[in-house]
ROLO-842063 format. One record per residue (C-alpha): x, y, z; residue in three letters. Coordinates in steps of 0.02 Angstrom, whole numbers. Last residue first. Layout:
% residues N
> X|Y|Z|code
> X|Y|Z|ALA
...
This chain:
% residues 685
> X|Y|Z|code
> 612|-32|2487|UNK
> 527|-58|2318|UNK
> 345|-39|2370|UNK
> 379|88|2507|UNK
> 467|200|2381|UNK
> 321|197|2260|UNK
> 198|240|2399|UNK
> 312|378|2459|UNK
> 305|466|2292|UNK
> 404|451|2133|UNK
> 415|572|1985|UNK
> 499|488|1898|UNK
> 482|306|1845|UNK
> 548|171|1961|UNK
> 630|10|1897|UNK
> 665|-125|2025|UNK
> 793|-260|2060|UNK
> 924|-189|1943|UNK
> 1057|-312|1884|UNK
> 1119|-263|1711|UNK
> 986|-367|1621|UNK
> 842|-304|1727|UNK
> 885|-125|1683|UNK
> 903|-171|1500|UNK
> 730|-249|1498|UNK
> 653|-98|1582|UNK
> 740|23|1463|UNK
> 687|-80|1311|UNK
> 509|-84|1377|UNK
> 508|106|1377|UNK
> 499|204|1540|UNK
> 634|336|1534|UNK
> 621|469|1672|UNK
> 734|368|1784|UNK
> 766|293|1956|UNK
> 834|116|1942|UNK
> 832|23|2109|UNK
> 969|-94|2169|UNK
> 931|-189|2330|UNK
> 1095|-258|2395|UNK
> 1209|-394|2327|UNK
> 1364|-292|2278|UNK
> 1495|-414|2215|UNK
> 1614|-315|2103|UNK
> 1519|-369|1947|UNK
> 1359|-302|2026|UNK
> 1447|-137|2058|UNK
> 1505|-126|1877|UNK
> 1341|-176|1794|UNK
> 1245|-52|1901|UNK
> 1366|89|1860|UNK
> 1359|50|1673|UNK
> 1168|52|1676|UNK
> 1168|214|1777|UNK
> 1258|311|1642|UNK
> 1437|364|1675|UNK
> 1491|547|1678|UNK
> 1335|658|1688|UNK
> 1212|530|1760|UNK
> 1051|489|1666|UNK
> 1009|322|1746|UNK
> 976|382|1924|UNK
> 1018|252|2057|UNK
> 919|228|2217|UNK
> 1034|106|2307|UNK
> 970|-6|2445|UNK
> 1045|-94|2597|UNK
> 1199|17|2588|UNK
> 1377|-55|2584|UNK
> 1451|113|2644|UNK
> 1624|114|2565|UNK
> 1581|-12|2431|UNK
> 1432|88|2372|UNK
> 1516|256|2403|UNK
> 1657|223|2278|UNK
> 1538|163|2142|UNK
> 1427|316|2171|UNK
> 1571|438|2160|UNK
> 1615|373|1987|UNK
> 1434|376|1930|UNK
> 1392|554|1982|UNK
> 1300|646|2122|UNK
> 1314|533|2275|UNK
> 1206|544|2431|UNK
> 1178|455|2597|UNK
> 1015|418|2688|UNK
> 969|324|2846|UNK
> 787|274|2841|UNK
> 661|315|2977|UNK
> 511|374|2879|UNK
> 560|557|2903|UNK
> 731|511|2833|UNK
> 650|439|2679|UNK
> 560|602|2642|UNK
> 719|702|2671|UNK
> 812|590|2549|UNK
> 680|604|2415|UNK
> 686|795|2426|UNK
> 877|797|2430|UNK
> 898|687|2276|UNK
> 772|786|2174|UNK
> 852|952|2221|UNK
> 1028|883|2192|UNK
> 989|831|2013|UNK
> 1146|729|1979|UNK
> 1061|581|2063|UNK
> 1128|436|2168|UNK
> 1032|406|2329|UNK
> 1113|279|2448|UNK
> 986|202|2569|UNK
> 1034|131|2739|UNK
> 916|19|2838|UNK
> 736|36|2897|UNK
> 747|-75|3051|UNK
> 569|-117|3100|UNK
> 533|-178|2923|UNK
> 378|-120|2836|UNK
> 253|-254|2799|UNK
> 189|-246|2620|UNK
> 14|-312|2608|UNK
> -32|-422|2462|UNK
> -214|-455|2424|UNK
> -301|-604|2343|UNK
> -155|-717|2382|UNK
> -148|-862|2262|UNK
> -191|-1047|2285|UNK
> -373|-1014|2327|UNK
> -403|-918|2166|UNK
> -328|-1057|2061|UNK
> -445|-1182|2144|UNK
> -589|-1066|2106|UNK
> -561|-1079|1917|UNK
> -704|-969|1854|UNK
> -606|-807|1834|UNK
> -735|-691|1759|UNK
> -716|-628|1580|UNK
> -715|-439|1564|UNK
> -849|-320|1501|UNK
> -823|-132|1501|UNK
> -976|-24|1473|UNK
> -969|164|1447|UNK
> -1130|261|1471|UNK
> -1174|433|1403|UNK
> -1274|587|1444|UNK
> -1431|647|1357|UNK
> -1379|818|1292|UNK
> -1319|756|1122|UNK
> -1380|582|1084|UNK
> -1461|433|1167|UNK
> -1291|372|1219|UNK
> -1202|206|1231|UNK
> -1016|166|1226|UNK
> -926|1|1205|UNK
> -784|-94|1285|UNK
> -718|-270|1256|UNK
> -630|-403|1356|UNK
> -483|-517|1323|UNK
> -383|-425|1460|UNK
> -271|-348|1326|UNK
> -433|-296|1239|UNK
> -478|-194|1393|UNK
> -307|-111|1395|UNK
> -322|-61|1212|UNK
> -500|2|1232|UNK
> -460|104|1386|UNK
> -303|173|1303|UNK
> -407|241|1160|UNK
> -527|312|1288|UNK
> -390|411|1375|UNK
> -298|469|1219|UNK
> -387|630|1171|UNK
> -249|738|1242|UNK
> -345|832|1376|UNK
> -455|985|1365|UNK
> -483|1056|1191|UNK
> -644|964|1160|UNK
> -716|1030|1324|UNK
> -707|1208|1256|UNK
> -843|1172|1130|UNK
> -908|996|1124|UNK
> -827|919|970|UNK
> -799|739|1022|UNK
> -615|698|1025|UNK
> -507|576|927|UNK
> -324|576|982|UNK
> -316|386|973|UNK
> -479|303|915|UNK
> -603|252|1050|UNK
> -719|399|1010|UNK
> -741|339|832|UNK
> -875|203|849|UNK
> -996|310|951|UNK
> -965|465|844|UNK
> -1106|438|718|UNK
> -1232|421|860|UNK
> -1188|593|935|UNK
> -1121|577|1112|UNK
> -1190|645|1275|UNK
> -1164|815|1357|UNK
> -1158|749|1535|UNK
> -1273|653|1651|UNK
> -1144|517|1675|UNK
> -1130|328|1672|UNK
> -981|215|1705|UNK
> -1031|32|1690|UNK
> -913|-110|1738|UNK
> -971|-284|1690|UNK
> -896|-448|1747|UNK
> -941|-591|1633|UNK
> -970|-777|1665|UNK
> -1157|-766|1696|UNK
> -1187|-580|1722|UNK
> -1091|-499|1865|UNK
> -1106|-317|1915|UNK
> -997|-166|1949|UNK
> -1084|2|1938|UNK
> -1004|175|1933|UNK
> -1121|324|1929|UNK
> -1085|506|1887|UNK
> -1204|651|1918|UNK
> -1185|834|1872|UNK
> -1158|982|1987|UNK
> -1033|1063|1869|UNK
> -1063|998|1694|UNK
> -1015|824|1637|UNK
> -895|798|1490|UNK
> -734|808|1591|UNK
> -805|711|1738|UNK
> -855|564|1629|UNK
> -686|563|1541|UNK
> -591|564|1706|UNK
> -704|425|1771|UNK
> -674|319|1615|UNK
> -487|349|1630|UNK
> -487|296|1814|UNK
> -586|138|1778|UNK
> -465|81|1643|UNK
> -311|130|1746|UNK
> -374|25|1890|UNK
> -378|-123|1771|UNK
> -202|-82|1714|UNK
> -134|-78|1892|UNK
> -228|-237|1940|UNK
> -157|-334|1792|UNK
> -269|-477|1739|UNK
> -370|-629|1789|UNK
> -539|-586|1861|UNK
> -620|-608|2032|UNK
> -773|-514|2087|UNK
> -767|-514|2278|UNK
> -932|-525|2370|UNK
> -1032|-374|2426|UNK
> -1065|-324|2246|UNK
> -1023|-147|2191|UNK
> -1128|12|2168|UNK
> -1038|179|2176|UNK
> -1130|344|2154|UNK
> -1022|496|2123|UNK
> -1090|672|2140|UNK
> -1010|816|2048|UNK
> -974|973|2146|UNK
> -831|1013|2025|UNK
> -706|1016|2168|UNK
> -787|862|2244|UNK
> -761|766|2082|UNK
> -575|804|2090|UNK
> -563|746|2271|UNK
> -666|590|2243|UNK
> -557|530|2099|UNK
> -444|417|2205|UNK
> -594|342|2293|UNK
> -670|285|2128|UNK
> -508|201|2074|UNK
> -492|112|2243|UNK
> -673|52|2243|UNK
> -661|-11|2064|UNK
> -499|-106|2101|UNK
> -568|-180|2263|UNK
> -720|-248|2172|UNK
> -611|-314|2031|UNK
> -519|-429|2150|UNK
> -371|-478|2043|UNK
> -286|-646|2012|UNK
> -121|-611|1923|UNK
> -52|-561|1754|UNK
> 83|-428|1747|UNK
> 59|-335|1583|UNK
> 187|-210|1521|UNK
> 133|-127|1359|UNK
> 243|-164|1210|UNK
> 115|-207|1077|UNK
> 177|-67|962|UNK
> 14|32|971|UNK
> 5|-16|1154|UNK
> 174|64|1184|UNK
> 123|230|1104|UNK
> -41|231|1198|UNK
> 53|189|1359|UNK
> 174|334|1336|UNK
> 35|461|1322|UNK
> -60|379|1463|UNK
> 92|384|1578|UNK
> 123|568|1542|UNK
> -60|608|1571|UNK
> -59|507|1733|UNK
> 93|602|1796|UNK
> 9|768|1759|UNK
> -147|709|1850|UNK
> -42|646|1996|UNK
> 36|818|2010|UNK
> -135|898|2011|UNK
> -193|779|2148|UNK
> -36|816|2248|UNK
> -72|1001|2238|UNK
> -250|971|2298|UNK
> -187|863|2441|UNK
> -63|999|2486|UNK
> -204|1126|2492|UNK
> -308|1008|2599|UNK
> -158|987|2714|UNK
> -146|1176|2731|UNK
> -327|1187|2784|UNK
> -306|1045|2911|UNK
> -151|1118|2994|UNK
> -33|978|3046|UNK
> 97|989|2909|UNK
> 256|887|2932|UNK
> 213|727|2839|UNK
> 115|825|2709|UNK
> 266|937|2679|UNK
> 378|787|2644|UNK
> 252|707|2526|UNK
> 240|873|2433|UNK
> 429|885|2429|UNK
> 440|712|2350|UNK
> 318|759|2214|UNK
> 405|926|2180|UNK
> 576|842|2178|UNK
> 516|718|2046|UNK
> 418|841|1939|UNK
> 575|931|1880|UNK
> 647|768|1810|UNK
> 480|701|1751|UNK
> 460|831|1615|UNK
> 631|795|1539|UNK
> 599|609|1543|UNK
> 425|626|1468|UNK
> 496|737|1330|UNK
> 632|609|1295|UNK
> 507|465|1289|UNK
> 388|565|1179|UNK
> 530|606|1059|UNK
> 581|424|1050|UNK
> 402|376|1016|UNK
> 390|508|880|UNK
> 555|451|803|UNK
> 490|272|802|UNK
> 329|330|722|UNK
> 426|430|593|UNK
> 531|277|554|UNK
> 375|170|544|UNK
> 291|299|433|UNK
> 443|300|320|UNK
> 440|111|312|UNK
> 254|117|275|UNK
> 284|243|135|UNK
> 420|133|62|UNK
> 307|-19|75|UNK
> 169|79|-11|UNK
> 287|133|-149|UNK
> 339|-48|-171|UNK
> 155|-98|-175|UNK
> 121|38|-303|UNK
> 265|-22|-410|UNK
> 206|-202|-395|UNK
> 30|-148|-442|UNK
> 97|-54|-592|UNK
> 200|-204|-643|UNK
> 48|-317|-624|UNK
> -60|-195|-722|UNK
> 70|-191|-860|UNK
> 78|-381|-862|UNK
> -111|-399|-861|UNK
> -125|-273|-1001|UNK
> 10|-366|-1097|UNK
> -79|-532|-1069|UNK
> -244|-462|-1133|UNK
> -149|-385|-1280|UNK
> -66|-552|-1321|UNK
> -228|-652|-1316|UNK
> -325|-528|-1424|UNK
> -183|-524|-1551|UNK
> -182|-714|-1542|UNK
> -364|-735|-1592|UNK
> -365|-596|-1724|UNK
> -206|-661|-1809|UNK
> -268|-842|-1810|UNK
> -435|-790|-1888|UNK
> -348|-687|-2022|UNK
> -225|-827|-2059|UNK
> -366|-953|-2084|UNK
> -462|-834|-2196|UNK
> -304|-801|-2297|UNK
> -270|-987|-2316|UNK
> -447|-1025|-2373|UNK
> -446|-880|-2497|UNK
> -276|-927|-2570|UNK
> -326|-1110|-2588|UNK
> -488|-1062|-2675|UNK
> -397|-945|-2795|UNK
> -263|-1076|-2834|UNK
> -387|-1212|-2877|UNK
> -415|-1360|-2761|UNK
> -321|-1523|-2733|UNK
> -168|-1454|-2648|UNK
> 14|-1412|-2671|UNK
> 27|-1272|-2798|UNK
> 187|-1179|-2763|UNK
> 75|-1027|-2735|UNK
> 0|-1109|-2581|UNK
> 172|-1138|-2508|UNK
> 213|-954|-2534|UNK
> 52|-912|-2444|UNK
> 90|-1022|-2293|UNK
> 272|-974|-2272|UNK
> 238|-788|-2291|UNK
> 90|-796|-2171|UNK
> 186|-897|-2039|UNK
> 336|-782|-2051|UNK
> 224|-628|-2032|UNK
> 126|-708|-1888|UNK
> 285|-754|-1796|UNK
> 357|-578|-1816|UNK
> 194|-500|-1751|UNK
> 200|-620|-1602|UNK
> 382|-573|-1575|UNK
> 346|-390|-1544|UNK
> 176|-418|-1460|UNK
> 241|-515|-1309|UNK
> 372|-650|-1281|UNK
> 293|-757|-1145|UNK
> 104|-758|-1164|UNK
> 91|-723|-1351|UNK
> 246|-822|-1399|UNK
> 194|-973|-1294|UNK
> 17|-964|-1363|UNK
> 90|-964|-1538|UNK
> 206|-1109|-1497|UNK
> 60|-1217|-1434|UNK
> -72|-1161|-1559|UNK
> 24|-1217|-1713|UNK
> 11|-1400|-1660|UNK
> -176|-1393|-1692|UNK
> -141|-1358|-1876|UNK
> -34|-1515|-1880|UNK
> -196|-1610|-1915|UNK
> -229|-1767|-1813|UNK
> -246|-1926|-1917|UNK
> -101|-2011|-1832|UNK
> 7|-1859|-1871|UNK
> -59|-1738|-2002|UNK
> -1|-1619|-2138|UNK
> 147|-1719|-2201|UNK
> 117|-1685|-2386|UNK
> 241|-1545|-2388|UNK
> 248|-1358|-2419|UNK
> 89|-1295|-2336|UNK
> 69|-1391|-2172|UNK
> 250|-1444|-2153|UNK
> 309|-1265|-2180|UNK
> 180|-1199|-2056|UNK
> 250|-1318|-1924|UNK
> 426|-1256|-1960|UNK
> 378|-1071|-1954|UNK
> 288|-1086|-1786|UNK
> 433|-1189|-1715|UNK
> 559|-1060|-1776|UNK
> 464|-926|-1680|UNK
> 465|-1037|-1525|UNK
> 643|-1104|-1534|UNK
> 724|-943|-1597|UNK
> 638|-839|-1463|UNK
> 685|-961|-1323|UNK
> 867|-963|-1381|UNK
> 867|-772|-1382|UNK
> 795|-773|-1204|UNK
> 928|-894|-1145|UNK
> 1063|-781|-1223|UNK
> 998|-623|-1140|UNK
> 890|-501|-1235|UNK
> 903|-315|-1271|UNK
> 790|-207|-1377|UNK
> 808|-75|-1512|UNK
> 678|-48|-1647|UNK
> 547|42|-1542|UNK
> 423|119|-1664|UNK
> 499|16|-1805|UNK
> 465|-159|-1739|UNK
> 296|-131|-1659|UNK
> 219|-19|-1792|UNK
> 285|-116|-1943|UNK
> 229|-284|-1871|UNK
> 60|-215|-1815|UNK
> 30|-151|-1994|UNK
> 97|-309|-2077|UNK
> -18|-446|-2014|UNK
> -189|-366|-1990|UNK
> -167|-241|-2133|UNK
> -112|-373|-2259|UNK
> -244|-495|-2198|UNK
> -380|-365|-2228|UNK
> -310|-338|-2403|UNK
> -321|-524|-2441|UNK
> -496|-541|-2367|UNK
> -558|-394|-2471|UNK
> -489|-468|-2633|UNK
> -563|-638|-2590|UNK
> -733|-557|-2561|UNK
> -730|-451|-2719|UNK
> -685|-605|-2820|UNK
> -518|-663|-2888|UNK
> -525|-827|-2988|UNK
> -556|-730|-3150|UNK
> -385|-652|-3138|UNK
> -381|-465|-3108|UNK
> -309|-330|-3221|UNK
> -375|-377|-3393|UNK
> -522|-465|-3314|UNK
> -591|-299|-3256|UNK
> -568|-218|-3427|UNK
> -754|-229|-3464|UNK
> -781|-48|-3414|UNK
> -902|46|-3301|UNK
> -964|-105|-3203|UNK
> -790|-179|-3193|UNK
> -721|-11|-3138|UNK
> -854|-4|-3002|UNK
> -804|-177|-2942|UNK
> -621|-122|-2938|UNK
> -669|28|-2831|UNK
> -761|-89|-2713|UNK
> -609|-202|-2708|UNK
> -497|-53|-2668|UNK
> -608|30|-2532|UNK
> -662|-121|-2428|UNK
> -491|-136|-2345|UNK
> -535|25|-2252|UNK
> -665|-64|-2145|UNK
> -612|-235|-2079|UNK
> -427|-192|-2066|UNK
> -467|-27|-1979|UNK
> -574|-119|-1849|UNK
> -437|-250|-1822|UNK
> -310|-109|-1799|UNK
> -425|-25|-1672|UNK
> -452|-191|-1582|UNK
> -264|-207|-1566|UNK
> -242|-34|-1492|UNK
> -392|-49|-1374|UNK
> -320|-212|-1306|UNK
> -175|-112|-1240|UNK
> 11|-147|-1252|UNK
> 26|-116|-1439|UNK
> 196|-26|-1439|UNK
> 124|80|-1581|UNK
> 2|161|-1456|UNK
> -160|196|-1549|UNK
> -238|365|-1515|UNK
> -410|336|-1589|UNK
> -384|485|-1704|UNK
> -212|422|-1753|UNK
> -280|251|-1799|UNK
> -423|328|-1899|UNK
> -305|447|-1990|UNK
> -189|304|-2038|UNK
> -330|195|-2105|UNK
> -400|342|-2204|UNK
> -229|380|-2280|UNK
> -190|199|-2327|UNK
> -363|164|-2401|UNK
> -364|331|-2495|UNK
> -193|289|-2568|UNK
> -254|117|-2622|UNK
> -410|192|-2703|UNK
> -312|331|-2788|UNK
> -191|203|-2862|UNK
> -345|105|-2925|UNK
> -433|252|-3010|UNK
> -324|321|-3150|UNK
> -227|166|-3201|UNK
> -387|63|-3187|UNK
> -476|181|-3307|UNK
> -325|185|-3424|UNK
> -302|-2|-3439|UNK
> -162|-83|-3336|UNK
> 3|-118|-3423|UNK
> 84|-206|-3275|UNK
> 220|-73|-3267|UNK
> 86|62|-3260|UNK
> -8|-25|-3120|UNK
> 151|-36|-3016|UNK
> 203|142|-3054|UNK
> 32|209|-3001|UNK
> 38|110|-2838|UNK
> 212|175|-2799|UNK
> 165|353|-2848|UNK
> 11|350|-2735|UNK
> 106|281|-2587|UNK
> 242|413|-2611|UNK
> 109|547|-2624|UNK
> 37|492|-2453|UNK
> 193|551|-2360|UNK
> 90|689|-2278|UNK
> 17|556|-2162|UNK
> 180|566|-2070|UNK
> 314|449|-2006|UNK
> 249|310|-1895|UNK
> 68|311|-1956|UNK
> 114|333|-2139|UNK
> 234|185|-2131|UNK
> 112|70|-2043|UNK
> -31|113|-2162|UNK
> 78|88|-2317|UNK
> 162|-73|-2257|UNK
> -8|-151|-2217|UNK
> -76|-112|-2390|UNK
> 83|-162|-2485|UNK
> 93|-343|-2427|UNK
> -61|-403|-2524|UNK
> -56|-290|-2677|UNK
> -220|-370|-2733|UNK
> -238|-266|-2891|UNK
> -59|-303|-2933|UNK
> -110|-473|-2999|UNK
> -104|-641|-2908|UNK
> 8|-700|-3047|UNK
> 152|-729|-2926|UNK
> 256|-600|-3022|UNK
> 115|-474|-3001|UNK
> 110|-495|-2813|UNK
> 298|-479|-2803|UNK
> 290|-321|-2912|UNK
> 165|-239|-2795|UNK
> 266|-282|-2641|UNK
> 420|-207|-2723|UNK
> 321|-49|-2765|UNK
> 262|-28|-2586|UNK
> 435|-59|-2515|UNK
> 519|61|-2638|UNK
> 391|199|-2610|UNK
> 401|177|-2420|UNK
> 589|190|-2429|UNK
> 572|350|-2530|UNK
> 447|416|-2404|UNK
> 564|378|-2261|UNK
> 699|479|-2347|UNK
> 575|622|-2367|UNK
> 526|603|-2184|UNK
> 708|626|-2135|UNK
> 721|777|-2249|UNK
> 568|854|-2169|UNK
> 391|850|-2236|UNK
> 253|977|-2261|UNK
> 329|1111|-2371|UNK
> 406|983|-2491|UNK
> 237|902|-2516|UNK
> 152|1056|-2584|UNK
> -24|1069|-2512|UNK
> -185|1020|-2602|UNK
> -205|838|-2562|UNK
> -169|860|-2377|UNK
> -289|1005|-2353|UNK
> -406|912|-2235|UNK
> -259|845|-2136|UNK
> -188|1021|-2117|UNK
> -358|1086|-2060|UNK
> -369|949|-1929|UNK
> -194|986|-1864|UNK
> -233|1171|-1851|UNK
> -398|1135|-1764|UNK
> -309|1021|-1642|UNK
> -176|1153|-1608|UNK
> -312|1283|-1577|UNK
> -403|1166|-1458|UNK
> -245|1139|-1356|UNK
């Protein structure tokens, strides 16, 4: 990259000494001829209007634009055109020698500056327009300064320049040429092709034509004001419209047409001042208008480009979000399938454990079975938590609102963890009020909150450590505190531990569990319009988790609802039909129900199930959803349509809200998630 820049710089420094034919291509040679013709024509027009070729108003902008687009190596064509123009006008020898060099130097230096700055000829950045304005202000000094030197060296100044032309007016004219024509040449020839619809063409003709028409009235007629208000102010409306709506391309066209119309009107001679004064005033006005509206159009173009970029980024973001949503849906579907596949083998194990516990009398063996049941419940809880986090993220968690005695919930959750804590020789201290603490919520979800906090406390507390659960009431708030003497939490992690799958780095402990328990605690607490927070003095100082829930103040509502619901088992158990293609799962549940006094029959596919239902007319049907021939939803819909009115229970590994809603729609009374134990069966039977 540096070598190429050095090569380019050395070529530019040797421009005047290298053969032209070795530097330019045939296409550039044709462009050079066109540049020569355009420059010379502009020179002759200036001379014909008696402004003198020294001004060469249009030629300066054409030269810089042409050299920029094609090649700076075309400078000889500019020099020859200027030399020819001065020769045809019979300029004195000193002017003939120096002035073409001055104009060529102006064009080359302006081109090199624009290329060095890196001007984009499309002119969409304010930097591009400010660069052109800078070039117009600086390089346009070269010809009038050279002319001043010629005047000082030789008295032939007035032979080539009228007495009305001063250094300042000469500089202003050249600056106008660069400001007006250089952007026009760059914008129109860098990207000559464009498409417009008919309404857009009509808009262009109306606005650009409006600029030209108003300029015509100002400089060609005596109608320069309406009710004493100059028509100059009327120019701003179409020019602003062009700048804000049509962009740099048509603004440059409008300014060229406005300049040509204004200056040609000045040359006609309408006005009370001399020609030189009128030219200077007009050129100053056109320079100011060009600078103002070039700034406006580039600001609008930058805004438009930024808006398009922002729109593109937003579209990309929407696409990414859609992809994330699809991936999230696929993940949830995968979790549901995995949970189903894991629950299928767990179901017969759970039922068999209940069956063995009913038969076993030996105390040591019962303790072993209790331990096995605890492990099974842990696996089941992990599956439920994993699914619940996914559902909570999509706001699909089930929530059955009722009046709940929080004291009983905390006691039940603490009792259920006693066995695990005993294994780790961890002590649990439970402090609850003697009176009920009533809240409005879901008792199952509230118990899940306390259970997850206890599991977390046990996990991060060493063997022999202490755990305390305290339930208290403060004003209108119920507060549950779960404290431990464990490893503690670093201050910077206190706000992150409630994020899904986030875990505190504490050696081997960090790799135990899924990192979803505390995330679920926060989501469930917020569902109960409460909030949870963690406290810790740092690593090695234990931690405390505080859950605050609003108390139920409406005592009349409490009195109208049952605080506890006891399920009375019927003296006559009734007949239960178990439909499951997994014969091990069906048999284990059946044997458990038989021990509890139920009569049990079996079916192993959907077709057989429909026949057995109307053959036996059972009191309850435990119906698996994933049957090999007909899914359980179709079986339920069919037997309900045929008039079966018994207790229909879905038995499945799928637990999404869609599955529950569909089960209710086809006629199921209950929806059980595998694996099921005797407590689940009692509840639905």
